[in-house]
Structures are given as C-alpha cells and as structure tokens.
C-alpha positions as CSV (number, residue, x, y, z in Angstrom):
1,X,124.3,92.4,122.8
2,X,126.2,89.4,121.4
3,X,123.3,87.1,122.3
4,X,120.9,89.3,120.3
5,X,123.1,89.1,117.2
6,X,123.3,85.4,117.6
7,X,119.6,85.3,118.0
8,X,119.1,87.3,114.8
9,X,121.6,84.9,113.0
10,X,119.8,81.8,114.2
11,X,116.4,83.2,113.2
12,X,117.8,84.4,109.9
13,X,119.2,81.0,109.1
14,X,115.8,79.3,109.7
15,X,113.9,82.0,107.8
16,X,116.3,81.8,104.8
17,X,115.8,78.0,104.7
18,X,112.0,78.5,104.6
19,X,112.4,81.1,101.8
20,X,114.8,78.8,99.9
21,X,112.4,75.9,100.2
22,X,109.6,78.0,98.7
23,X,111.9,79.0,95.8
24,X,112.6,75.3,95.2
25,X,108.9,74.4,95.3
26,X,107.8,77.3,93.2
27,X,110.6,78.4,90.9
28,X,110.2,81.8,89.2
29,X,109.2,81.6,85.6
30,X,109.5,84.9,83.7
31,X,106.1,86.1,82.6
32,X,104.3,84.2,85.3
33,X,103.1,85.1,88.8
34,X,106.0,84.9,91.3
35,X,104.4,82.3,93.7
36,X,107.4,81.8,96.0
37,X,108.0,85.4,96.9
38,X,104.3,86.2,97.0
39,X,103.7,83.3,99.4
40,X,106.8,84.1,101.6
41,X,105.7,87.8,101.9
42,X,102.1,87.1,102.7
43,X,102.8,84.3,105.2
44,X,105.6,86.4,106.7
45,X,103.2,89.4,107.1
46,X,100.6,87.2,108.8
47,X,103.1,85.9,111.2
48,X,104.4,89.4,111.8
49,X,101.0,90.6,112.7
50,X,100.4,87.7,115.1
51,X,103.8,88.1,116.8
52,X,103.4,91.9,117.0
53,X,100.1,91.4,118.8
54,X,101.6,88.8,121.2
55,X,104.6,91.0,122.0
56,X,102.4,94.1,122.4
57,X,100.1,92.4,124.8
58,X,103.0,90.9,126.8
59,X,102.2,87.3,125.9
60,X,105.7,87.0,124.4
61,X,108.8,88.6,125.9
62,X,110.6,91.4,123.9
63,X,113.6,89.1,123.8
64,X,112.0,87.2,120.9
65,X,112.0,90.2,118.6
66,X,115.6,89.7,117.4
67,X,115.0,86.0,116.8
68,X,111.6,86.0,115.2
69,X,111.0,89.5,113.8
70,X,114.5,90.6,112.6
71,X,115.9,87.2,112.1
72,X,113.3,84.7,111.0
73,X,110.9,87.0,109.3
74,X,113.5,89.3,108.0
75,X,115.2,86.4,106.1
76,X,112.0,84.7,105.1
77,X,110.3,87.7,103.5
78,X,111.9,89.3,100.6
79,X,111.4,92.8,99.2
80,X,114.4,92.6,96.9
81,X,113.1,89.5,95.2
82,X,109.7,91.0,95.0
83,X,111.2,94.1,93.3
84,X,113.4,92.0,91.0
85,X,110.5,89.8,89.9
86,X,108.3,92.8,89.2
87,X,111.1,94.3,87.1
88,X,111.6,90.9,85.3
89,X,107.9,90.8,84.5
90,X,108.2,94.2,82.9
91,X,111.3,93.1,81.0
92,X,109.2,90.2,79.6
93,X,106.5,92.5,78.5
94,X,104.1,91.2,81.1
95,X,103.1,94.8,82.1
96,X,99.7,94.2,83.4
97,X,100.9,91.2,85.4
98,X,103.7,93.2,86.8
99,X,101.4,96.0,87.9
100,X,98.9,93.5,89.4
101,X,101.8,91.8,91.2
102,X,102.9,95.1,92.7
103,X,99.5,96.2,93.7
104,X,98.2,92.9,95.0
105,X,101.3,92.2,96.9
106,X,101.3,95.5,98.8
107,X,97.6,95.3,99.6
108,X,97.7,91.6,100.5
109,X,100.7,92.1,102.8
110,X,98.9,94.9,104.8
111,X,95.8,92.7,105.0
112,X,97.9,89.7,106.1
113,X,99.4,91.8,109.0
114,X,95.9,92.8,110.1
115,X,94.6,89.2,109.8
116,X,97.6,87.9,111.8
117,X,97.1,90.5,114.5
118,X,93.3,89.8,114.7
119,X,93.8,86.0,114.7
120,X,96.3,86.2,117.6
121,X,93.9,88.4,119.5
122,X,91.1,86.1,119.0
123,X,93.2,83.0,119.9
124,X,94.3,84.7,123.1
125,X,90.7,85.6,124.1
126,X,89.5,82.1,123.4
127,X,92.4,80.6,125.5
128,X,91.2,82.7,128.4
C-alpha cells in the first residue's frame, strides 16, 4: 500500500510539473480562451484513453494505474482550473466564450479519450 501511495506521489509530481509548464507557456488572460487548461485536459484525456486500452488489453500491468492514471494524469489535468476559468470568463462578460469553452472542453475531452483508445488499439495491432 505504501508503494502505491509513493507511486501516485511520483506520478503526481511529474504531472503537476507538466501542468505548470503549460501554464507558464500559455498564461490565462481573462476574456481569452484558456489555452493551458484546455491543452492539459485534452492531452490528458487522449493519454488516458490510450493507457486504459493498454491496461484493459493486458499490455500494461495494473500496477501502473496509481503512477500514471491517478498520479500523473490526475495532476496534469485540471477540472478546478477549467471551472475557475469558465467562471472568470463569465465575470469578464465573455459569456459566449465561457459557454463555448464549457461545451467544447467536455466534447473534446470525450473525443480525446476515444481517439487515444483507438490509437493505442491501432498501434498494438500494427506492432503485431
């Protein structure tokens, strides 16, 4: 059990660093599309889909779940920042942008999961 918690912590540290780097590269500007959170969430969902496929098909051991899914992707993706940024867009009277951000983010994240899952499946079939 201690190993699993350490695994989550290690993955979380790496994921948080990726998320922070995105925030530095693309700082949030009130009234503009939140690029960093959007990118982190879409990329995280694509990776989640691929990893879920690989774990489900026994190409990766279940032991990677704490490290990669709960740790790395849990820290890299960010629902709280997504919600805060949508709220801030509303506060800056960017109502249509806020609604678009909410809708596009949810749909794009679900599509990214499906794309990651399909890409992993295709890659595994091509590799033999």
